[in-house]
C-alpha positions as CSV (number, residue, x, y, z in Angstrom):
1,M,-9.2,-55.9,58.9
2,A,-12.8,-55.2,59.3
3,E,-14.6,-56.7,62.1
4,K,-16.7,-60.0,61.3
5,K,-20.4,-59.2,61.3
6,P,-22.8,-61.9,63.1
7,T,-25.6,-63.4,61.0
8,G,-28.1,-63.3,63.7
9,K,-28.4,-66.9,63.8
10,V,-27.7,-67.0,67.6
11,P,-28.1,-63.9,70.0
12,R,-25.2,-61.5,69.9
13,D,-24.5,-62.0,73.5
14,A,-24.0,-65.6,72.9
15,I,-21.0,-65.0,70.8
16,R,-18.2,-64.5,73.2
17,M,-15.6,-63.3,70.8
18,L,-15.8,-62.5,67.1
19,E,-12.0,-63.1,66.5
20,L,-10.0,-65.9,67.8
21,P,-6.7,-65.3,69.8
22,R,-4.0,-66.8,67.4
23,L,-0.6,-68.4,67.9
24,P,2.3,-67.3,65.8
25,A,2.1,-69.4,62.4
26,A,5.7,-70.9,63.2
27,I,4.4,-72.6,66.3
28,V,1.5,-74.2,64.4
29,D,3.7,-75.3,61.7
30,S,6.1,-76.7,63.9
31,F,3.3,-78.9,65.6
32,K,2.4,-80.0,61.9
33,A,6.0,-81.1,61.3
34,L,5.9,-83.6,64.3
35,I,6.3,-87.2,62.9
36,D,3.9,-89.0,65.3
37,L,1.6,-86.2,66.0
38,S,-1.0,-87.1,68.8
39,G,1.4,-89.5,70.5
40,T,4.2,-87.2,70.8
41,V,2.0,-84.3,71.7
42,S,0.3,-86.5,74.3
43,D,3.6,-87.5,75.9
44,A,4.5,-84.0,75.9
45,L,1.3,-82.8,77.7
46,D,2.1,-85.6,80.3
47,E,5.5,-84.0,80.9
48,C,4.0,-80.6,81.3
49,G,1.4,-81.8,83.6
50,I,-1.5,-80.8,81.2
51,V,-4.5,-83.0,80.8
52,G,-5.6,-82.4,77.3
53,V,-5.9,-85.8,75.4
54,I,-9.0,-87.6,74.1
55,P,-8.2,-91.2,72.7
56,A,-9.7,-92.2,69.3
57,A,-11.6,-95.1,71.1
58,E,-13.8,-92.3,72.6
59,L,-14.0,-90.0,69.6
60,P,-13.1,-92.0,66.4
61,P,-12.3,-90.5,63.1
62,V,-15.0,-90.6,60.3
63,N,-12.2,-90.4,57.7
64,P,-9.1,-92.4,58.8
65,G,-5.7,-91.3,57.6
66,K,-6.4,-87.6,58.2
67,R,-4.5,-85.3,60.5
68,I,-5.2,-81.8,61.6
69,V,-3.6,-78.9,63.5
70,G,-5.3,-75.6,64.1
71,P,-6.9,-73.2,66.5
72,A,-10.2,-74.3,68.1
73,L,-13.3,-72.4,67.0
74,T,-15.9,-73.4,69.6
75,V,-19.7,-74.1,69.7
76,R,-21.8,-75.3,72.6
77,N,-25.1,-76.9,72.0
78,A,-27.9,-77.7,74.7
79,P,-31.1,-79.6,74.7
80,R,-34.2,-77.8,73.7
81,R,-37.4,-78.0,75.9
82,E,-39.9,-77.4,73.1
83,Q,-42.0,-80.1,71.9
84,I,-40.4,-81.7,68.7
85,H,-43.4,-82.1,66.8
86,K,-44.4,-78.5,67.3
87,A,-41.0,-77.2,66.5
88,A,-40.7,-79.2,63.4
89,N,-44.1,-78.0,62.0
90,E,-43.4,-74.5,62.7
91,K,-39.8,-74.8,61.3
92,L,-38.1,-73.5,64.6
93,N,-34.6,-74.4,63.7
94,T,-32.2,-73.4,66.6
95,M,-29.0,-75.0,65.4
96,G,-26.4,-72.2,65.2
97,E,-23.1,-73.7,64.0
98,A,-23.5,-71.6,60.8
99,E,-22.6,-68.7,63.0
100,A,-19.2,-70.3,63.6
101,H,-18.7,-70.9,60.0
102,N,-19.3,-67.3,59.3
103,L,-16.6,-66.3,61.8
104,A,-14.1,-69.1,60.6
105,E,-10.6,-68.2,59.2
106,P,-8.6,-70.7,57.0
107,G,-7.1,-73.2,59.3
108,D,-9.7,-73.3,62.0
109,V,-10.8,-76.4,63.6
110,L,-14.5,-76.5,64.5
111,V,-14.9,-78.0,68.1
112,I,-18.5,-78.6,69.2
113,E,-19.7,-79.7,72.7
114,G,-22.9,-81.4,71.4
115,L,-25.5,-83.9,72.0
116,T,-25.5,-87.6,71.3
117,G,-28.4,-89.2,69.4
118,C,-29.4,-86.4,67.3
119,S,-27.2,-84.6,64.6
120,N,-25.0,-81.6,65.8
121,L,-23.7,-81.3,62.1
122,G,-25.0,-82.3,58.7
123,G,-23.3,-82.7,55.3
124,Q,-24.4,-79.4,53.9
125,S,-23.2,-77.5,57.0
126,A,-19.9,-79.3,56.8
127,T,-19.5,-78.3,53.2
128,I,-19.9,-74.7,54.1
129,G,-17.3,-75.1,56.9
130,M,-14.9,-76.6,54.5
131,R,-15.7,-73.7,51.9
132,Q,-15.0,-71.3,54.7
133,G,-11.4,-72.8,55.2
134,E,-12.2,-75.1,58.4
135,I,-9.7,-77.9,58.2
136,G,-11.9,-80.4,60.4
137,V,-14.2,-80.8,63.2
138,I,-14.1,-82.4,66.7
139,L,-17.6,-83.1,67.9
140,D,-18.6,-84.5,71.4
141,G,-21.9,-85.8,70.0
142,S,-23.5,-87.2,66.7
143,I,-23.3,-86.2,63.2
144,R,-25.5,-87.4,60.3
145,D,-24.6,-87.7,56.4
146,P,-21.3,-89.6,57.1
147,D,-21.0,-90.4,53.4
148,Q,-20.9,-86.7,52.6
149,Y,-17.8,-86.2,54.9
150,R,-16.1,-89.2,53.2
151,E,-16.8,-87.7,49.6
152,L,-15.5,-84.3,50.7
153,G,-12.5,-85.8,52.4
154,F,-13.4,-83.6,55.3
155,P,-11.8,-84.8,58.7
156,V,-14.3,-85.2,61.6
157,W,-14.1,-86.9,65.0
158,C,-17.3,-87.8,66.7
159,R,-19.2,-90.2,68.8
160,G,-21.2,-91.7,66.0
161,Y,-23.9,-91.3,63.5
162,T,-27.6,-90.8,63.4
163,P,-30.3,-89.9,60.9
164,I,-32.2,-87.8,63.5
165,T,-32.1,-84.1,62.9
166,G,-31.1,-81.8,65.6
167,K,-32.8,-78.8,64.2
168,W,-35.9,-79.2,66.5
169,R,-33.8,-80.9,69.5
170,L,-30.9,-78.8,70.1
171,Q,-30.0,-75.1,70.7
172,T,-26.6,-73.5,70.1
173,V,-26.2,-71.5,73.3
174,E,-22.7,-70.3,72.9
175,I,-20.1,-69.5,70.1
176,N,-16.5,-69.1,71.0
177,G,-16.6,-69.7,74.7
178,A,-15.1,-72.7,76.7
179,V,-16.5,-75.9,75.9
180,R,-15.9,-79.4,77.4
181,I,-15.0,-82.3,74.9
182,A,-15.0,-85.8,76.6
183,G,-14.1,-84.1,79.7
184,I,-11.4,-82.0,78.6
185,Q,-11.8,-78.2,78.4
186,V,-11.1,-76.4,75.1
187,R,-11.2,-72.6,74.9
188,P,-11.4,-70.6,71.7
189,G,-7.8,-70.3,70.1
190,D,-6.5,-73.4,71.9
191,L,-4.5,-75.7,69.6
192,V,-6.0,-78.8,68.4
193,C,-4.0,-81.7,67.1
194,A,-5.6,-84.8,65.9
195,D,-5.1,-88.0,63.9
196,D,-6.1,-91.6,63.8
197,A,-5.0,-92.2,67.4
198,G,-6.7,-89.4,69.0
199,I,-7.1,-85.7,69.8
200,C,-4.6,-83.4,71.8
201,C,-5.8,-80.2,73.2
202,V,-3.0,-77.8,73.9
203,P,-3.9,-74.6,76.0
204,R,-2.8,-71.6,74.0
205,E,-0.8,-70.1,76.7
206,Q,1.5,-73.3,77.1
207,A,1.7,-74.2,73.3
208,A,5.3,-72.9,73.0
209,L,6.3,-75.0,76.1
210,V,4.5,-78.1,74.9
211,L,6.2,-77.7,71.5
212,E,9.7,-77.5,73.0
213,V,9.1,-80.7,74.9
214,A,7.5,-82.5,71.9
215,R,10.4,-81.6,69.5
216,K,12.7,-83.4,72.1
217,I,10.6,-86.3,72.1
218,D,10.2,-86.4,68.3
219,A,13.8,-86.3,67.9
220,G,14.4,-89.1,70.4
221,D,11.9,-91.4,68.6
222,T,13.3,-90.6,65.2
223,K,16.8,-91.6,66.6
224,R,15.4,-94.7,68.1
225,K,13.7,-95.8,65.1
226,S,16.9,-95.3,63.1
227,D,18.8,-97.4,65.7
228,I,16.3,-100.1,65.4
229,A,16.4,-100.1,61.7
230,S,20.3,-100.2,61.7
231,G,20.2,-103.4,63.8
232,V,21.4,-102.0,67.1
233,A,21.0,-104.8,69.7
234,V,18.0,-105.1,72.0
235,A,20.3,-104.7,75.2
236,D,21.9,-101.6,73.8
237,L,18.6,-100.0,72.9
238,M,17.4,-100.5,76.3
239,Q,20.4,-98.9,77.7
240,R,20.3,-95.7,75.6
241,K,18.3,-92.6,76.8
242,Y,16.4,-91.2,73.7
243,K,14.2,-88.7,75.2
């Protein structure tokens, strides 16, 4: 496969890697098959001693009812120091998430360490990301154009909405480096699992271990649900070890 070519939207040395390290498809597909996605993965992360969960109370979904599993394609934004009026008049746009869209492969999750109060992602940018095969966005910060995301059916988790553009207020300083999302470190290629309840960030090197534990939890929950539905007495349910 030919090497990806940057667009020049951000300096080349700000792009830490052009290709994501990727997990085997079988592992990703097995996470997708978990019934209670974020709850099961959260419990598995606890058992593995990994801190990697962000509740939806902190980063709620724009489009409820969606669930995604895929590798993190990361962007880090920082505040700009230039005078906003001057930047707007001179059209000095330093938002660079388009560079991440350019590098995206189908199935990637765009993960942005951003700013709150101004937009880190607009509807047109999200449309490009969706066209490139991105399956969703996790954004520690604000977006604008929420109706466009809903019309697209494009899953996004963020801190809220704003009409204020980030073009003159923020600068993309790094692509595919480590980011912090609600206090959780996410590195490029880490596995992101998200649904209505929240977001789980699974370190790539430990994904197989977390999956093994999650499968056991998933099987136990499935059996317990079956026992509840079949009328097993509460006292018996409390005595049985499911996971």
